[in-house]
N, C-alpha and C positions, 0 to 999 in steps of 0.2 A: 195835144202835148204842153200846151203853154201852161196850163192848170200845175203840171209837175215841178216847172221851174219857180211857181210861186208859192210852192211850200218850204223851198230852200231859203234858209234863213241866211241872209248876207253877213260877212264877217265885219266887225266895227274896222275901224283904222288901227286900234291897237292890236286887235288879232291879225289883220292883213300883214301887219309889220313884223309879228311873230311868227306867223306863217312863213313869210319870206325868208327870215334868218333862219330858222329851223331848217327849210329846205335847202337853204345855202349848206348849211353844217352837215345834213345827210349827203349832197353833192360831193364836198369836200371830203369826207369819209370814203365814199366809193372811189375817190381819184386817190387818195393815201393809201387806201388799201390794193388798189392797182398796181402804185409804184410799189409797195413793199412785195407783194406778188412776184412783180417782174425783177425785182433784186434777187430774191430768193431763187428764182430760174436763173438768171444771168449769172450769179454767182455760184449756182448749184448748191446751194446751201441746204437743199431738202435732201441730201444725200444720206444723212444718219436717220432721216424718217422711214425709211423702209421696214424697219422691222414693226414701226406702228402699222405701217399700211397692210404690210402682209399679215399680221394678226386681226386686222380690221377685214381684209379680204375673208379669211379662213370662219368670219362668222361673230367674232367675239364683241364687233361693233366700236366706232371710233373711241368712244370715250372711255370703254373698258381697256381697249388695246394701249390708249395714251397712259391710262394708271399702271397698266403692268409693265410698260416702259419706264416708268418714273421709280419705280420700287426697286 
């Protein structure tokens, strides 16, 4: 199994730094998304979305249901 690891090219120092930076950005984005969802829930700001979700449930698909409610 050791041969498999020898086929993997190591990252340069610049690539390691970029990788860490980008992983932190992704982690932060998930955190921010979670906080936003929590606020939507806590403030019950989803109430107006019930029409969109109902239309999506009847088979229109979420993107079509959103467009219908924007028109």
